[in-house]
C-alpha positions as CSV (number, residue, x, y, z in Angstrom):
1,X,-99.1,-31.2,45.3
2,X,-98.3,-34.0,42.9
3,X,-100.7,-36.9,42.5
4,X,-98.2,-39.3,44.2
5,X,-98.3,-37.1,47.3
6,X,-102.1,-37.1,47.4
7,X,-102.0,-40.6,49.1
8,X,-100.2,-42.0,52.1
9,X,-99.5,-45.7,53.0
10,X,-100.2,-46.8,56.6
11,X,-98.7,-50.1,57.5
12,X,-100.1,-52.3,60.4
13,X,-98.1,-54.5,62.8
14,X,-98.8,-57.5,60.5
15,X,-97.6,-55.6,57.4
16,X,-101.0,-54.9,55.9
17,X,-100.9,-51.7,53.8
18,X,-103.7,-49.1,53.8
19,X,-103.3,-46.5,51.0
20,X,-105.4,-43.6,52.0
21,X,-105.9,-40.0,50.9
22,X,-103.4,-37.7,52.5
23,X,-106.1,-35.2,53.7
24,X,-107.7,-38.0,55.7
25,X,-104.4,-39.2,57.2
26,X,-103.7,-35.7,58.4
27,X,-106.6,-36.0,60.8
28,X,-104.1,-37.6,63.1
29,X,-101.8,-35.1,64.8
30,X,-99.0,-37.7,65.0
31,X,-99.2,-38.6,61.3
32,X,-99.4,-34.9,60.4
33,X,-96.2,-34.2,62.3
34,X,-94.4,-37.1,60.6
35,X,-95.5,-36.2,57.1
36,X,-95.6,-32.4,57.3
37,X,-92.5,-31.8,59.4
38,X,-89.0,-31.3,58.1
39,X,-87.9,-33.8,55.6
40,X,-85.7,-35.5,58.2
41,X,-88.5,-37.9,58.9
42,X,-88.3,-40.9,56.6
43,X,-92.1,-41.0,56.5
44,X,-92.3,-37.5,55.0
45,X,-89.9,-38.6,52.2
46,X,-91.6,-41.9,51.4
47,X,-95.3,-41.0,52.3
48,X,-95.3,-44.3,54.3
49,X,-95.9,-44.7,58.0
50,X,-95.4,-48.0,59.8
51,X,-97.2,-48.7,63.1
52,X,-95.6,-51.8,64.7
53,X,-97.9,-51.6,67.7
54,X,-101.3,-51.3,65.9
55,X,-102.9,-54.4,64.6
56,X,-104.6,-54.6,61.2
57,X,-108.2,-54.6,62.4
58,X,-107.5,-51.6,64.7
59,X,-105.7,-49.7,62.0
60,X,-108.6,-50.4,59.6
61,X,-111.1,-48.9,62.0
62,X,-108.8,-45.9,62.5
63,X,-108.7,-45.4,58.7
64,X,-112.5,-45.6,58.6
65,X,-112.6,-43.0,61.4
66,X,-110.3,-40.6,59.4
67,X,-112.7,-40.8,56.4
68,X,-115.7,-40.4,58.7
69,X,-114.2,-37.3,60.3
70,X,-113.4,-35.7,56.9
71,X,-116.8,-36.5,55.5
72,X,-118.8,-35.1,58.4
73,X,-116.5,-32.2,59.4
74,X,-118.9,-29.5,58.1
75,X,-122.1,-31.4,58.8
76,X,-124.6,-30.7,61.6
77,X,-126.2,-34.2,61.2
78,X,-123.5,-36.6,62.2
79,X,-124.3,-40.3,62.4
80,X,-122.9,-42.5,65.2
81,X,-119.5,-44.0,64.5
82,X,-119.9,-47.7,65.5
83,X,-117.2,-49.2,67.6
84,X,-117.3,-52.9,68.6
85,X,-117.0,-53.2,72.4
86,X,-114.2,-55.8,72.1
87,X,-112.1,-53.3,70.2
88,X,-112.8,-50.3,72.3
89,X,-109.7,-50.4,74.5
90,X,-107.2,-51.0,71.6
91,X,-108.9,-48.2,69.6
92,X,-108.6,-45.8,72.6
93,X,-104.9,-46.6,72.9
94,X,-104.4,-46.2,69.1
95,X,-106.4,-42.9,69.1
96,X,-104.3,-41.6,72.0
97,X,-101.0,-42.5,70.2
98,X,-102.2,-41.0,66.9
99,X,-103.7,-37.9,68.5
100,X,-106.9,-38.5,66.7
């Protein structure tokens, strides 16, 4: 895999771009399908996925979770992943959509 393909850009509803490691983005079943499927998805050709329904703060927390999940995947001592109560519903909807 080339160095350019090691990273993926996730774009929030407000247009904020998160450039993250591809291996972390693939924690999402939805993103994995978009990036790994046949090259007919524009996302797989450009390594960019836009989420018009996910706000910047929610997408930021989702990205944090992807890194958290990769970091502690093989660990038996997993710390709590903090979620602010006021964001819980939006995060649940985003996680459901992203299959994460």
